[in-house]
N, C-alpha and C positions, 0 to 999 in steps of 0.2 A: 515544483517537485511533488512527489508523493502521489503520482497518478499512474502507478505501474499497471500496464496492460500488455497484451502480447500480440496484437494482430494489426496488420495494416489493411486499410480498405483503399483500393486503387481509385483515385478520383475519377478517372476515365470510365471505370466500370460502374460507378454509382451515380454519376450526375444525372443519368436518365431515370433514376428511381426516386429518391428523396430521403432526407434523413435529419434527425436531430436527437441528440442524446440527452438523457437525463444525467446531469452532472453528479448526482448522488448527494448533493448538499441539501441541508435542511435550513430553510430560511427562518422558520419559526415553528413552535410546537404545534400550531394549528394548521401548518402547511399540509396539503394533500399528500405530498411525498413522504410525510412522516406518519401517516395515519396508522401504519402497522407498529409504530414505535412510541406513540404518545400515551397509551394506557399504562397502567401499572405493570412493570416488567414481571415476568414469571419468576425470575431469579435475581439475586443480587450477588453474583459471583465475585464481584470486585469491590465490595463494600469496604471502605477504608483503605483500599490498596492504592498505591501510587503507580500510575501508568505513564510511560514516556513514549511519544510517537514522533518519528521524523516524517516530514512530508505530509502534513495533515491539513493543508489549506484548501484542498479540493479532493474529489474522487474517493478512492478507497480509504485514504488516510482520514479524510474528514468524516466519512461515514463511521469509521472505527472510533474516532474521538467521541462522536455523539453517542455511540452505543456503549462504549466503556463508561462514559459519564452517567448514562442512564442506569447502568448496573452498579452505581455507587462508587466508581473510581474517582480519584483526584487525578486529573489528566494534565500533563505538561506536554505541549507539542510545539513543533517548529515548522518553518517554511520560509521561503524567501520573500513572498509577496505579503507585505505588511497589511495592506487593505483587506485581503482575504483572511489573513490570520486573525485580525480583530473582529471580522464578521463572524467567523466560526466561534471565537471566544464569546462574543456577545450572545450568539444563538444558543450555545450550551448553557450559559448562565441564565438566560431567559427561561429555560426549561428546568431550572433548579439545580443544574450540575455545577461542579467545581472544576475549573480549568484555568490554565495560564498559557498564553501564547508568548513565545520568545522567538524573535527573528534569528534564524541561523541558516547558513549555507553549508550543507554537508561536505562540500568540497574544501572547506576551510577548517583546518584542524582546531584553531583557536575558537572558532564559532561553536564547533561541536563540543569541545571541552567546557566552554562557558555555559552552553545550553544544558548539558547534563548536570553540571554542578549547581546551576540556578534552580533546576527542578528539585534536586535533592535538598538544597538549602531551604527552599520554601516549604516542601512537604515532608522532609525529614527522613526519607528513605526512597528506595526504588525497588518495586516488586516485579514489574512487567515492562519490557521494552518491545515495541512494535516498530522495527526498522523498515520503513516503507518507501522512503524517498527514492525517486528514480525518474529518468528521462529517456527519450529515444530520438533517433535521427535515422532515417532510412534512405539508403542509396547504395549502389554497387560498391564493393569494397574499395576498388582503386580510386573511386571518386571522393572518398573521405580525405579531408586534410588531417594531418597529424594532430592538430589542435582539436578538431571535431571528435576524432577517435578518443583522444585523451579525456575530453570532457565527459563522454558517455561512461568510460571506465572509472573516472574520478568520482562521478556522481553515484553510479549504480553499484560499484564494487568497493572502491576505496572509501566511499562515504559510509558504507555499512561497516567496514573494518574500523573506521574511526569511531563510529557510534558505539560499537561493541567494546572497543579499547577503553573507553571512558565509562561505560555502563557497568562492565563486569567487576571492577574493583569494589563498587558499592554493593553489588550482590554478594561478592566474596565476603565482605565485612559482616553481612547479616546472615550468611550461611545458606542463602537460597535466592532463587530468582528464575524468571522465565523470559526467554527472548524468542520472538517470532520475526522472521526475515521474509520480506516479500520478494520472491523470485518471479518466475514466469513459465508458462507452458512452452515458451521458446527454449527453455533449458532441456526439454524433452524432444520436441519436434519443431523445427523452424522452417523458414522459407527465404526466398531471395531478399536482398536489400536490408537484412537485419544482422549483419555480421557483428557489429559492435554491440548491439543490444543483446544478441544471443550469447556472445562471449561473456559479457558481464553477468548475465543471469545464470548461465551455467557455472560460472566461477563462484557464484553465491552458494550453489549446492555444495561444492567442495569445501568452501569456507565453513558452512554450517556443520557439515559432517565432522571436520577436523576439530572445530571449536567445541562441538558437543562432547567429543571424547576428552578434550582438555579439562572440561569443567563438570562432567557428570558426577564425579565423586565429591564435588564441592557443593552439590545441591542446586546447580544451575542447569536447567534444561533449555536446549536451543533447537528449534525446528524451522523448516522452510515452508512457506505457503506458496503453492504453485497455482496461481489463478489463470484461467483462460481469458479470452478477450472480454473486457469489461467496458461498459458504456460510459466512458469518461471523456473529459476534455483532451487527455493525451491521445486517445484513439481518434477523436474527431480532428485534432490537429494533424496527426500523422496521415489522415485521409485527405488533407488539404481542403477541409470543409468547414473551417471555423466561421466563415462569414455567411454561410448559407442559412436560410430559414430553418427553424427547428423541424418543421413538418417534413422538409426535404431530407434532412439528416435521418430522421426516424424511419422514413420509408427506405432509404438507402441501407441503413443498418439492418433492417429486417431482411431485405433482399440478400445482402452479403452473408448474413448468418445462415440462411437456408442452404447455401452451398459450401460454407466454410466451417460450420459447427455441426458435424454429424452427431445425431443424438437429439439434443433439445432445440437445435436450429434457431438459437437466439443468443445474443450477448448476455452476460451477467449484469446485474445491477451492482453498483458499488456497495449497497447495503447487504447483498447476498455474500459478497466476498468478505466484507468486514465481519459479518456474523460468524464466518468460519475462522477468521483470525482470532475472534474472542474464544472460540472453542479451544484452539491451540494454546491460547494465553491463559486459560483457566487451569484450575487444579483438578479437573475432571479426569485427566489421563496422565497420571504421574509416572507411568512406565514409558512414555513417549519422549525420545530425544534423538537427535540426529536424523530425523525423518523428513521426507519431502511429500507433503500432502497436497494432492491434486484436486482442484475444484474447477472444472472446465466445461461442464455441460456435455461431455463426450468428445470434445475437440481432438484430443490426442489418443482416443481409444483405438483408432485405426492405424496408428503409427508404429505399433510394435511388430 
């Protein structure tokens, strides 16, 4: 989980091109993929703050965990895949960051409750929550089984509800907090075979708007991050290209983006989306709550 993106690449359309995506993960501080992040950060917006992230074992969530830690946060994060969770944990610590991985499945209420409580127990408070976990499955609506439909909604929508349900009391107790929720540009403009995913991501916009009104007077701000197609494992899997060589995937992704992302004509990197999540999670914009902030390279600009 935690690889929220919003576009499908048809395998038949791309196999003639080539493709391989950058997962957005940082293997080590000296890794070329982290070159832009390894020097002294310009700011320490999250120094001594406690940040909780769901779905941070890869993709946008992992990039965000690394960036929050680099800006001084103590980061507690979850995901289902323990091997990747410990990999991210070790990588952040190797770079001097403070972090704790806790295995949790956002579909399971007791997992979510335990995760939030463990982070607060260890670090003493909760300042920021980046609720990012999500999955997708793409097929015509009538082909979904009830179980498949329920799984998408349970992960993407109910999972965010559960996270917020257990995060908010801690923020209420301290009189402030900031929650960022990863939705998708499919909440604005979608396409075929994404009914479950689009329904869940559009539902998140409504959840954010209503919850923002519930807690604005209590010092808690809640906003939705609306990313466009991001070059992560989720998109590669949705394209049916997990097993192809990286060079093939990269070429396919470039070709797809030229015709599907009017504007910048490329997918986002996880680091680009994560950087915007940090903007929303910071104290830089105290008047912003209940908003849906789009970062999609121009993908939805033609949809209005």
